[in-house]
C-alpha positions, 0 to 999 in steps of 0.5 A, a space after each residue: 642552371 638556377 632553374 635546376 638548383 631551386 627544383 627542390 622547393 617546387 612542387 612538380 607533378 604530371 602534367 595530365 593532372 596539373 590544374 592552371 588555376 584553382 580557386 577551390 584552394 588558391 593554387 596555381 600551377 604554371 604550366 606550359 600548354 603549347 602547341 606545335 609551330 605555336 609562336 609569340 613575339 615580345 619586346 625586351 628592354 634591358 636599361 642600366 643606371 648607377 646611383 651614388 648616394 642620392 644621385 641618379 645616372 642613366 648608363 644606357 639601354 638597349 631594346 630588342 624583338 624575339 620571336 618564341 616558336 615551339 618547333 617540336 614536342 613529345 609527351 615529356 618535353 618541348 623544343 623552342 627557338 628563341 630568335 633575336 631581332 630589331 636591336 636598338 640602343 641609345 649609345 653613341 660608342 661604335 664599340 658596344 653598337 657592334 657588340 650588340 649587333 652580334 646578337 642580330 638573326 641570333 637563334 638559341 635553341 631550348 629544351 624544356 620538360 613537359 611543364 616548361 621547365 628549362 632543361 638545357 641549351 640544345 645548340 650551345 655549340 652553334 652559339 659559342 662558335 658564332 659568337 668566337 667568330 665574331 669577336 675575333 673579328 672585332 678584336 681586330 677592328 678595334 685592336 687599337 682600343 685600350 684594354 680591348 682584349 680584356 673586354 672580349 675575354 669577358 664576353 668569350 667566357 660567358 659562351 665558353 662552355 654549355 654551362 656558362 651559357 646557360 647560366 650567364 648568357 641567357 638571362 632573359 631566357 631564364 627569367 621568362 621560365 623561371 617559375 614554370 613547373 611549379 604549383 604555387 599557393 596564394 602568399 604561401 612563401 617558398 624559401 630555399 638556400 641555392 647555389 649560383 655559378 660563380 663566373 669568376 671561375 671559383 666555387 658556387 655563390 649560396 644565395 637565399 631565394 623566396 618565391 611566392 604567388 602574389 595574385 590570382 586574376 582568374 577573370 582574365 586567366 593569369 596569375 602574378 609571381 614574384 621572387 627575391 635573391 640575395 647572394 652570400 655576400 662575403 662570398 661574393 666579396 672574397 671572389 671579386 677581390 681575388 679576381 681583380 688582384 688576379 687581372 690587375 697587375 697594380 692590385 697590390 698597390 690599388 686594392 689593399 688588403 682584403 679587410 679594407 675591400 668594401 662588402 659587395 651585395 647583389 640582390 634580385 627582385 623579379 615580378 612576372 605575369 603568366 597566362 595559364 597557357 603557360 605564355 608570359 604576359 609581362 615580366 621585370 627583373 631587377 638586379 642590384 649590386 652595390 658596394 659603399 655608397 655606390 648601387 648599380 641597378 639593371 632592369 629587364 622588362 619582357 613584354 608580349 607584342 
């Protein structure tokens, strides 16, 4: 998981001496101080839009609630349940509605270390089996829709293995805990090159990441942190071109040579406001994928209820 990949650039120390907000040296430690059975509820909104030249088109959104509960804890870990409910979307597309409904009343159980950094998805096999059972029914229901098999194959690939689930299917969870387990100094930028999973099935992508503490709100017991990430454009473009050639029987005539394939760019910005208890208050992640004069933007907003 991405969280595990950036561990080398963060400073980890024992939670017994880990101070959340220290104004004396302008540092903040992002640690989960959570009690057994403690629960918080959040609203998560995911919206997409497309920019072509100077024209922006809103392409849709969906919103849902999640109840996050601490169901077990030890001296070295937490077991946390994410319960998904109350999905809504603005689309009239019945297929999209059905796909979104798959996650209604869904549970994802994760394990973190004592600081709140993600270790793993515990019930990944249950998640995989539930998704495949649902997509199997939908494949039959929508079998007359063109390219329906490819659509569901993409969904199933995100849940095929534990690694796929942890890297591609829990983006909201990864965003929530992204900064947990780190000690940050005000305006001190941590930079590193990390590797991110290649969901096309090839080698991982190199990515440049920067993380910093932007603001300390001591009176309100919270802080604001930011992250920027940029995936290696050449690697991303190569992988995308090869994938399209493999899945498209007309690729040779429609794609042309690799040298004619326009460069792809994938950039992410995250800002999170986190209470000193370790509970997230508000977070926005913006992901931009661009090619030629087209930019596809996806925002994910997490708000405490």
